[in-house]
C-alpha positions in Angstrom: -1.8 -116.0 19.7 -3.3 -119.6 19.1 -5.3 -120.1 15.6 -8.7 -121.9 15.6 -10.6 -123.5 12.9 -12.0 -121.0 10.2 -15.5 -122.0 10.5 -15.2 -121.3 14.4 -13.5 -118.1 13.9 -16.1 -117.0 11.5 -19.1 -118.0 13.9 -17.2 -116.2 16.7 -17.0 -113.1 14.8 -20.0 -113.1 13.0 -23.6 -113.7 12.4 -22.8 -116.8 10.8 -22.8 -120.4 12.4 -20.0 -122.6 11.5 -22.1 -124.6 9.7 -23.3 -121.7 7.1 -19.5 -120.8 7.4 -18.8 -124.1 6.0 -21.0 -123.4 3.2 -19.3 -120.2 2.2 -15.9 -121.8 2.6 -17.0 -124.5 -0.2 -18.6 -121.9 -2.3 -15.2 -120.1 -2.6 -16.8 -116.9 -0.9 -14.4 -116.6 2.1 -11.2 -115.1 1.5 -8.1 -115.2 4.3 -5.1 -112.8 3.6 -6.0 -112.4 0.1 -6.3 -116.1 -0.8 -9.7 -117.9 -1.2 -10.0 -120.1 1.9 -10.2 -123.9 2.0 -12.0 -126.1 4.5 -9.6 -127.0 7.3 -7.6 -123.6 7.4 -7.2 -122.2 10.9 -7.1 -118.2 11.6 -6.7 -115.8 14.5 -7.4 -112.0 14.9 -4.0 -111.2 13.2 -5.7 -112.7 9.7 -7.6 -110.8 7.5 -10.9 -112.7 6.5 -13.6 -111.4 4.6 -17.0 -112.9 3.2 -17.9 -111.6 -0.1 -16.0 -108.7 -0.1 -16.6 -107.7 3.7 -13.9 -108.0 5.9 -14.9 -109.5 9.6 -14.0 -107.5 12.3 -13.0 -109.4 15.0 -15.0 -109.3 18.6 -13.3 -110.1 22.0 -16.6 -110.4 24.0 -19.6 -112.0 23.3 -22.6 -109.8 23.9 -26.3 -111.0 24.3 -29.2 -108.3 24.9 -33.2 -108.5 24.8 -35.2 -105.4 23.8 -38.7 -104.8 24.1 -39.4 -103.7 20.4 -42.0 -101.0 20.3 -44.4 -101.4 17.3 -43.6 -99.1 14.2 -39.7 -100.1 14.3 -38.0 -102.5 11.6 -35.6 -105.5 12.5 -33.0 -105.1 10.2 -29.2 -104.0 9.7 -29.9 -101.8 6.7 -31.1 -98.3 7.5 -33.5 -96.5 5.6 -34.4 -93.0 5.4 -37.8 -92.3 7.4 -38.1 -95.9 8.9 -37.3 -96.2 12.6 -35.1 -99.3 13.2 -34.5 -101.3 16.4 -30.7 -100.6 16.4 -31.3 -97.2 17.1 -32.7 -98.2 20.3 -29.4 -100.0 21.5 -26.5 -97.9 21.2 -23.6 -99.8 21.9 -20.5 -100.0 19.4 -20.5 -103.8 18.7 -22.4 -104.9 15.5 -25.3 -106.9 17.0 -27.9 -109.3 14.9 -31.4 -109.9 15.7 -32.8 -113.6 16.5 -36.6 -114.1 16.0 -37.6 -110.8 13.7 -40.8 -109.1 14.6 -42.8 -107.3 11.9 -43.0 -103.5 11.9 -46.4 -103.6 13.4 -45.5 -106.2 16.0 -44.0 -105.5 19.5 -42.2 -107.4 22.3 -39.3 -109.5 22.9 -36.3 -109.3 20.3 -32.8 -111.1 21.3 -30.0 -109.1 20.1 -26.3 -110.7 19.8 -23.0 -111.2 18.2 -22.7 -115.0 18.7 -23.2 -116.7 15.5 -23.8 -120.3 16.6 -26.5 -119.1 18.7 -28.2 -116.9 16.1 -28.3 -120.2 14.1 -29.5 -122.5 16.6 -32.2 -120.3 17.7 -33.6 -119.5 14.1 -33.4 -122.8 12.4 -36.7 -124.6 12.3 -35.4 -127.9 13.1 -34.8 -126.9 16.8 -38.4 -125.8 17.3 -37.6 -123.3 20.0 -40.9 -122.2 21.7 -42.2 -118.4 21.3 -45.2 -117.0 23.3 -47.4 -114.5 21.9 -50.2 -112.2 23.2 -52.8 -111.0 20.5 -55.7 -108.8 21.0 -58.1 -108.6 18.1 -59.6 -105.7 16.7 -62.8 -104.6 18.4 -65.0 -105.3 15.7 -63.7 -108.7 15.1 -64.4 -111.0 18.4 -64.5 -114.9 18.7 -68.2 -115.4 17.7 -69.2 -118.4 19.4 -67.9 -121.9 21.1 -68.2 -123.8 17.7 -65.8 -120.9 15.8 -63.6 -121.0 18.7 -63.3 -124.9 18.4 -63.0 -124.9 14.3 -60.4 -122.2 14.7 -58.3 -124.1 17.6 -58.6 -127.3 15.7 -57.3 -125.9 12.3 -54.7 -123.7 14.1 -53.6 -127.0 15.5 -53.6 -129.3 12.3 -52.3 -126.5 10.1 -53.3 -123.7 7.9 -52.3 -123.0 4.0 -50.8 -119.4 4.3 -48.7 -119.6 0.8 -45.6 -121.1 2.3 -44.0 -124.6 1.6 -45.3 -126.1 4.7 -48.5 -125.7 6.7 -48.4 -123.1 9.3 -49.3 -124.2 13.0 -49.4 -123.4 16.5 -48.1 -125.4 19.5 -50.7 -124.1 21.7 -53.5 -121.8 21.4 -55.1 -120.4 24.7 -58.5 -117.9 24.6 -58.3 -115.4 27.2 -61.3 -113.5 26.5 -63.6 -113.0 23.3 -60.7 -110.5 21.8 -57.6 -111.7 23.6 -55.6 -115.1 22.7 -52.5 -116.5 23.8 -50.3 -118.3 21.3 -47.4 -120.6 21.4 -45.2 -121.3 18.3 -42.4 -123.7 17.5 -41.8 -122.1 13.9 -41.8 -118.9 12.5 -43.1 -118.3 9.1 -43.4 -114.9 7.8 -46.4 -113.2 9.3 -47.3 -116.2 10.2 -49.9 -115.4 12.9 -51.0 -112.7 11.3 -52.2 -114.4 8.1 -53.3 -117.5 9.8 -56.1 -115.3 11.7 -56.8 -113.6 8.4 -58.2 -117.0 7.0 -60.7 -116.8 9.5 -61.5 -113.3 8.7 -60.0 -112.0 12.0 -57.7 -108.8 12.1 -55.3 -108.1 14.9 -55.0 -105.1 16.9 -51.9 -105.9 19.0 -49.3 -108.7 18.6 -46.8 -108.7 21.3 -43.9 -111.7 22.0 -43.6 -112.4 25.4 -41.2 -115.0 25.6 -38.5 -116.7 23.7 -37.1 -120.1 24.5 -37.7 -119.7 28.0 -36.5 -116.0 28.2 -39.2 -113.4 29.0 -39.5 -109.7 28.8 -39.3 -109.1 32.0 -40.4 -105.4 33.7 -38.5 -104.0 30.4 -40.8 -101.1 29.0 -41.2 -100.5 25.3 -37.8 -99.2 23.6 -35.8 -100.5 26.8 -33.3 -103.2 26.7 -30.9 -104.9 29.1 -28.0 -107.3 29.0 -29.1 -111.0 29.5 -28.3 -112.6 32.6 -26.3 -115.8 33.0 -29.2 -117.7 33.4 -31.0 -116.5 30.5 -27.7 -116.9 28.3 -28.0 -120.7 29.4 -31.6 -121.1 28.5 -31.1 -119.9 25.0 -28.0 -122.5 24.9 -30.0 -125.5 25.8 
């Protein structure tokens, strides 16, 4: 069996990208056949490779899934008692990782995969992949008037301080009604949309992601999932 570069081996069989694998090797966190790994080494399925004491399980096939996450579910590989987890909805034997997490109260499109390089490329902010969200405000919180709407639109696009290192911005904001708004993001700070609306004393009733980097929800109902088509996989890999 032909050996491949260790960084590629790690990316092919974990949620780490090749760049992340390189950092882990440099820091001495990677062990191959009982010895600390070095950059430039090669490996195949016959080698035992572990990261931080956790053995890598080799995967023969790359898996790409889209899930319509219901609200009330968390996006985590760790399970806690009395907590609903998205991975309980996708019952397959392979270990997957979520791309583009949604907070517990939000719903919509989640991409699941065991492709480490794709995970890195779709989550690193420098690539600026676009994500589309539909927001419904609570009934007691309406867009008040045209001046208020213009001010909100202006500040959302210029950037708002929500306590992160950089200002939170939207790529585009479209007002559908006095309670319904479409948001397109090219970044993903923690609870970004909720925190941005909170600055304007607006509270969200429903937050749904409907598109991620060109892949849409399609006809999936909440809690349902399906494998991505070749066309959808190609869109993500672009």
